[in-house]
C-alpha positions as CSV (number, residue, x, y, z in Angstrom):
1,M,-176.7,42.3,-4.9
2,V,-176.0,44.2,-1.7
3,L,-173.8,41.4,-0.4
4,L,-171.8,41.4,-3.6
5,Q,-171.4,45.2,-3.2
6,I,-170.2,44.8,0.3
7,L,-167.7,42.1,-0.7
8,W,-166.5,44.2,-3.6
9,N,-166.3,47.6,-1.8
10,D,-165.3,46.5,1.8
11,I,-163.7,43.1,1.8
12,L,-161.8,42.6,-1.5
13,P,-159.8,45.8,-1.3
14,L,-158.4,44.7,2.1
15,F,-157.6,41.2,0.9
16,A,-155.9,42.7,-2.1
17,F,-153.4,44.3,0.2
18,I,-153.2,41.1,2.4
19,A,-152.4,39.2,-0.9
20,C,-149.6,41.8,-1.6
21,G,-148.1,41.0,1.9
22,W,-148.3,37.3,1.1
23,F,-146.7,37.8,-2.3
24,L,-143.9,40.1,-1.0
25,D,-143.0,37.6,1.7
26,S,-142.9,34.8,-0.8
27,K,-140.4,36.7,-3.1
28,F,-138.3,38.7,-0.7
29,K,-136.8,38.1,2.8
30,I,-139.0,40.6,4.7
31,D,-138.4,41.1,8.4
32,V,-141.9,40.4,9.8
33,D,-140.8,41.3,13.3
34,T,-139.8,44.8,12.1
35,Y,-143.2,45.3,10.4
36,S,-145.0,44.0,13.5
37,K,-143.0,46.4,15.8
38,L,-143.8,49.3,13.5
39,T,-147.5,48.4,13.6
40,V,-147.6,48.0,17.4
41,Y,-145.4,50.9,18.4
42,V,-146.1,53.6,15.7
43,I,-148.9,53.0,13.3
44,L,-151.6,51.5,15.6
45,P,-151.1,54.1,18.5
46,G,-151.0,57.0,16.0
47,F,-154.2,55.8,14.4
48,I,-155.9,55.4,17.8
49,F,-154.7,58.8,19.0
50,F,-155.9,60.7,16.0
51,S,-159.2,58.8,15.8
52,L,-160.1,59.6,19.4
53,Y,-158.8,63.2,19.0
54,K,-161.1,63.8,16.1
55,Y,-164.1,62.2,17.8
56,Q,-164.9,63.1,21.4
57,P,-166.7,60.1,22.9
58,S,-169.9,60.7,24.8
59,P,-170.6,58.9,28.1
60,Q,-173.0,56.7,26.0
61,D,-170.1,55.7,23.7
62,L,-167.8,54.9,26.7
63,A,-170.5,52.3,27.6
64,M,-169.0,50.3,24.8
65,I,-166.2,49.4,27.1
66,P,-168.3,47.3,29.6
67,A,-170.2,45.9,26.6
68,A,-166.9,44.8,25.0
69,L,-165.7,43.3,28.3
70,L,-169.0,41.5,28.7
71,L,-168.7,40.0,25.2
72,M,-165.2,38.8,25.9
73,L,-166.3,37.2,29.2
74,L,-169.3,35.4,27.7
75,M,-167.2,34.1,24.8
76,Y,-164.5,32.9,27.1
77,L,-167.1,31.0,29.2
78,I,-168.7,29.5,26.2
79,A,-165.4,28.5,24.7
80,M,-164.2,26.9,28.1
81,L,-167.4,24.8,28.2
82,S,-166.9,23.8,24.6
83,A,-163.2,22.9,25.1
84,R,-163.7,20.3,27.8
85,K,-162.9,17.4,25.3
86,F,-159.6,18.9,24.5
87,G,-156.4,18.6,26.6
88,K,-155.6,21.4,29.0
89,E,-153.1,23.2,26.7
90,D,-155.3,22.9,23.7
91,A,-158.3,24.1,25.7
92,F,-156.4,27.3,26.5
93,D,-155.6,27.8,22.8
94,F,-159.2,27.0,21.9
95,C,-160.5,29.7,24.3
96,A,-157.9,32.3,23.1
97,V,-158.8,31.8,19.4
98,S,-162.6,31.9,20.2
99,T,-162.4,35.0,22.4
100,F,-159.9,37.5,21.0
101,S,-160.3,39.1,17.6
102,N,-158.1,40.9,15.1
103,S,-159.9,44.2,15.7
104,G,-156.6,46.1,16.0
105,H,-155.7,45.3,12.5
106,L,-158.6,44.1,10.4
107,G,-161.3,45.7,12.3
108,A,-160.1,49.3,12.0
109,A,-159.4,48.8,8.3
110,L,-162.9,47.4,7.8
111,A,-164.5,50.3,9.6
112,M,-162.5,52.8,7.5
113,M,-163.7,51.1,4.2
114,I,-167.3,50.6,5.2
115,F,-168.1,54.1,6.4
116,S,-166.1,56.0,3.7
117,H,-168.4,55.3,0.8
118,A,-172.1,54.9,-0.1
119,P,-174.5,54.4,1.5
120,F,-172.8,56.3,4.3
121,L,-172.2,59.5,2.4
122,V,-173.9,62.9,2.9
123,D,-173.4,65.4,0.1
124,G,-170.6,63.2,-1.1
125,K,-168.7,63.2,2.2
126,P,-168.2,60.3,4.7
127,A,-170.3,62.0,7.5
128,Y,-170.3,59.0,9.8
129,L,-166.6,58.0,9.4
130,T,-165.2,60.0,12.3
131,E,-167.8,58.6,14.7
132,A,-167.3,55.0,13.4
133,M,-163.5,55.3,13.7
134,G,-163.8,56.8,17.2
135,I,-166.0,53.9,18.4
136,M,-163.7,51.3,16.8
137,S,-160.7,52.9,18.5
138,I,-162.3,52.5,21.9
139,L,-163.0,48.8,21.1
140,M,-159.5,48.3,19.6
141,V,-157.9,49.5,22.8
142,C,-160.0,47.1,24.9
143,M,-159.1,44.2,22.7
144,N,-155.4,45.2,22.3
145,V,-155.0,45.3,26.1
146,A,-156.9,42.0,26.5
147,V,-155.0,40.0,23.8
148,N,-151.6,41.2,24.9
149,T,-152.3,40.3,28.6
150,I,-154.9,37.6,29.1
151,G,-154.6,36.2,25.6
152,A,-150.8,36.0,25.9
153,A,-151.1,34.2,29.2
154,M,-153.6,31.7,27.7
155,V,-151.3,30.9,24.8
156,R,-148.4,30.5,27.2
157,H,-150.7,28.0,29.0
158,N,-151.3,30.1,32.0
159,H,-147.6,30.5,33.1
160,D,-147.9,34.2,33.6
161,K,-148.1,35.7,37.1
162,A,-150.3,38.7,37.8
163,A,-147.3,41.0,38.1
164,H,-146.0,40.0,34.7
165,M,-149.4,40.7,33.1
166,V,-149.5,44.2,34.8
167,G,-146.0,44.8,33.3
168,I,-147.3,43.9,29.8
169,L,-150.3,46.2,30.3
170,C,-147.9,49.0,31.2
171,R,-146.0,48.5,28.0
172,T,-149.1,48.6,25.7
173,P,-148.7,51.6,23.4
174,A,-152.3,51.6,22.3
175,L,-153.4,52.3,25.9
176,Y,-151.1,55.3,26.2
177,A,-152.3,56.6,22.8
178,A,-155.9,56.5,24.0
179,L,-155.0,58.2,27.4
180,L,-153.1,60.8,25.5
181,A,-156.0,61.6,23.2
182,F,-158.3,62.0,26.1
183,L,-155.8,64.2,28.0
184,V,-155.3,66.4,24.9
185,R,-159.1,66.8,24.6
186,F,-159.5,67.5,28.3
187,L,-156.9,70.2,28.2
188,D,-158.5,71.6,25.0
189,I,-155.2,71.5,23.1
190,K,-155.8,72.2,19.5
191,L,-153.5,70.3,17.0
192,E,-155.0,71.9,13.9
193,G,-152.5,74.4,12.5
194,T,-149.5,72.7,14.1
195,F,-146.8,70.8,12.2
196,M,-148.2,67.5,13.6
197,Y,-151.7,67.8,12.2
198,P,-150.9,67.0,8.5
199,V,-148.9,64.0,9.5
200,L,-151.7,62.6,11.7
201,Y,-154.3,63.6,9.0
202,H,-152.7,61.3,6.5
203,F,-152.3,58.5,9.0
204,D,-155.4,56.7,7.8
205,G,-154.0,55.7,4.4
206,T,-150.7,54.6,5.9
207,F,-152.5,52.6,8.6
208,L,-154.7,50.8,6.0
209,V,-151.8,49.7,3.8
210,L,-149.3,48.7,6.4
211,I,-151.8,46.9,8.6
212,T,-153.2,44.7,5.8
213,I,-149.8,44.0,4.3
214,T,-148.5,43.0,7.8
215,I,-151.4,40.5,8.0
216,G,-150.4,39.0,4.7
217,L,-146.8,38.6,5.9
218,Q,-147.8,36.9,9.1
219,L,-150.2,34.6,7.4
220,H,-147.6,33.6,4.8
221,R,-145.3,32.5,7.7
222,T,-147.8,30.2,9.1
223,H,-148.7,26.6,8.3
224,H,-151.4,25.0,6.2
225,F,-154.6,24.1,8.0
226,I,-156.5,20.8,8.3
227,P,-160.2,21.3,9.3
228,N,-160.9,19.4,12.5
229,A,-163.1,19.8,15.7
230,F,-160.7,22.4,17.1
231,V,-160.4,24.5,14.0
232,L,-164.1,24.3,13.0
233,G,-165.4,24.7,16.6
234,S,-163.3,27.8,17.4
235,S,-164.2,29.4,14.0
236,F,-167.9,28.7,14.6
237,L,-167.7,30.5,18.0
238,K,-165.7,33.4,16.7
239,L,-167.5,34.1,13.5
240,I,-171.1,33.0,14.3
241,V,-171.7,32.9,18.1
242,S,-169.8,36.1,18.8
243,P,-172.0,38.4,16.6
244,I,-175.1,36.8,17.9
245,L,-174.0,37.5,21.5
246,A,-173.0,41.1,20.5
247,Y,-176.5,41.6,19.1
248,A,-178.0,40.4,22.4
249,I,-175.7,42.7,24.4
250,L,-176.7,45.7,22.2
251,I,-180.4,45.0,22.8
252,G,-179.7,44.6,26.5
253,F,-177.9,47.9,26.8
254,G,-180.4,49.5,24.4
255,H,-179.0,53.1,24.2
256,F,-176.3,53.1,21.5
257,S,-176.5,55.1,18.2
258,P,-177.0,53.1,15.0
259,V,-173.4,53.8,14.0
260,A,-172.1,52.6,17.3
261,S,-174.3,49.5,17.2
262,Q,-173.1,48.7,13.7
263,V,-169.5,49.1,14.6
264,F,-169.9,46.9,17.7
265,L,-171.5,44.2,15.7
266,I,-168.8,44.3,13.0
267,Y,-166.2,44.3,15.7
268,A,-167.7,41.1,17.2
269,A,-167.6,39.4,13.8
270,I,-164.0,40.0,13.0
271,P,-161.8,36.8,12.8
272,S,-159.3,35.7,15.5
273,S,-156.3,37.8,16.4
274,I,-153.1,37.3,14.4
275,T,-151.2,38.3,17.5
276,L,-152.1,34.9,19.0
277,V,-150.1,33.3,16.1
278,I,-147.0,35.3,17.0
279,Y,-147.3,34.3,20.7
280,G,-148.0,30.7,19.8
281,I,-144.8,30.5,17.6
282,E,-142.8,32.3,20.3
283,Y,-143.8,30.3,23.3
284,Q,-145.0,26.9,22.1
285,K,-143.1,24.1,20.6
286,Q,-146.0,22.9,18.4
287,P,-148.5,25.7,18.0
288,G,-150.1,23.9,15.0
289,L,-153.8,23.9,16.0
290,L,-153.8,27.5,17.2
291,V,-152.2,28.6,13.9
292,Q,-154.5,26.5,11.8
293,A,-157.6,27.9,13.5
294,V,-156.5,31.5,13.1
295,I,-155.8,31.0,9.4
296,F,-159.1,29.1,8.7
297,N,-161.3,31.6,10.4
298,T,-159.5,34.6,8.7
299,L,-160.3,32.9,5.4
300,A,-163.8,32.0,6.4
301,G,-164.4,35.6,7.4
302,I,-164.5,36.4,3.7
303,L,-168.0,35.0,3.7
304,T,-169.2,35.7,7.3
305,V,-168.0,39.3,7.7
306,P,-169.9,40.7,4.7
307,T,-173.0,38.9,5.9
308,V,-172.8,40.6,9.3
309,I,-172.2,43.9,7.6
310,Y,-175.3,43.4,5.6
311,L,-177.4,42.4,8.6
312,C,-176.1,45.5,10.4
313,R,-177.9,47.7,8.0
314,I,-181.1,45.7,8.6
315,V,-181.1,45.5,12.4
316,F,-179.6,48.9,13.1
317,P,-180.8,51.1,10.2
318,F,-180.5,54.9,10.1
319,S,-181.5,57.5,7.6
320,I,-178.8,59.1,5.5
């Protein structure tokens, strides 16, 4: 019953908007590149900035950064060992799909849905939503930087030089949004009462709709998938092994709050990054396996992600 409630309250609303994006792209000629740029340069940075502005991370919360980096490193090493039977180029794609998640899109939307209703309400208000979104924003920045530098280099089959990767890092809007939020907090600048605050306050709803519709648009432009060792193997690592490793890391660190622990475990269970599909189509002549793997584990996530959400409440419980 609880799993069905999670599926109904947290997963299906998101996939309803994803389906809208799929339908819109099938009926109209929508410029996906414009949607993607709007998301990367406006919606996502705005969301990260306001989430971190509302919630001031503690030193304990900032320990999520090394935890996230450790998870990515372990996933990369396991994926590299598992990809030995593939060719060099396919091995890079396999590692990218297995390591990098869609936390910048689906992860933030999931956290927003999960912590905005029962059983996380106190006196009818989402008391834990601000903390959850702040933690997810920190993790999103880590993943956004990683997927647009290391992930992009892997999909390009390691043709990037270090200087080029640094250049990409310096052009990552999400990073600047996080730094600006910390600067505003450090300088004790109050946005409440300014003309910007109402705009930022309503960013959550805009973010949720545009992000999920953009995912639907991007998925509609990709190809059909055929289950094979590449697709099934990368999906198993991303959807099953990653949450298990995340749980082990949380136990090893041992000092995160229940909300932070649940967010980190959900973050680890999110399917592969849609951004990899964009890089694959842009830089590869035949990005078929990469595209198929991302589509498959995004769809498989309909089953695995609710299971992880359910397990979160068991292994990291907290009283409401």
